N, C-alpha and C positions, 0 to 999 in steps of 0.2 A: 609498652612494651617499648618506646622507643627512647622515653626516662631512661629506664633501667638500662638499656643499652649504651646510650651515650654515659651512663655515670659510671656502669665498669670502663668504658674506655678511656675516661676522666681517670680514675683510680687506679687505672693501669699504667699510663700513659709513663711513668717516672720507670715502671718495671721494663715495659718494653724499651725504653732508650735504653735503660744500662745493658738489656740482654745483646743488642744491637746484632752480633754477627751469627749467637746461639738461636735466632728469631726462626731462621733460616732450617736449621736441625730439628726445631719444633715442629715448624708447619707440615716435613716431612713426616713426622711421626706416627704412628698408627693412633694412636689417642687422639690427634688432631682431625688426622682423616674421617676418626669415629664423628666424633664431634661436629664437623662440618655436615656430615651427612646426615645429621640429627637435625641440625637446623635449618637444613636443608627440606627434611620430610615437615617438622614443623612450620616452615613460611609457608611451604604448600597447601598445607591442611589450614591453614591462617588463611589464603586467597582461596581454597573451597568453600570455606564459610560465610567469607566476604563476598565473593564471588561468584554464585553457584551455578548463574546464566552464561559465565564463562567458558570458553572452552578449555580444555585441560591444559594444551599446548599455549593459549594465551595466560593463564594463570601461570603457568611456570616461568612464562618471559617475566610477567608482573612481578612475581614475587622475588625473581634475578636484578629488576631495576629495584625494588623496595629495600635488599639487603645491599644491593652494589652502593645507593644514595647511603644510607645508613651509615655503610661501612665505613667509606671515602670521607662523609663530613665528619662522621665522630671521632677518625683518626685524627683528620684535620684540628676539629675543636678541641681533642685532647691532646695534641700535641703541642698548644700554644697556652702560655701561661692565662687559666682564669680559673674563675672562681666558680664552686659547686652552685652559683645564684644563674653565673653566665650560661656555665652548661646546661641547666635545666632549664633555661630562657632558650638554648638552640634548641634543645631537645622537643621542646613544646611547639616550637616555631615549625620542626621539620618534622613532627608527626602530625599538626594538625594540617601542613601541605601533603601530605603522603596519602594522608584521610579524606581528603577532598578531593584528592585524585583518582582515589578507589571509588568514591560514591559518585564522580563522573561518570567514570567506567560503568561501572552499573547500570546508572540511568540511562546512558547509549543504548548498553543491551538490551534492556527493559522494552526501550521506544521502537525499536527493530523489528 
């Protein structure tokens, strides 16, 4: 999931830069709002599968942290001139970091 996200960010970087001012119009469009809702719902479902012992409120917070992390780092990495292999290395590192964080949270909840 992280690799696919980072790759799409990388592939869309030049388009995002070219659109510049029009990006605000896109963000406000009904299609963009619908897409954000779908992504939010999918990330919540993923957190429910990964963290069944965690409360719904905490899962929502963790999903927000994960998506914000991926978005911010993906945007930064894709905005710099990087090769596909560099983007893949970043995606792997961030994926492993997020996975380890989720595993630690799950272990903490199980031991409580």
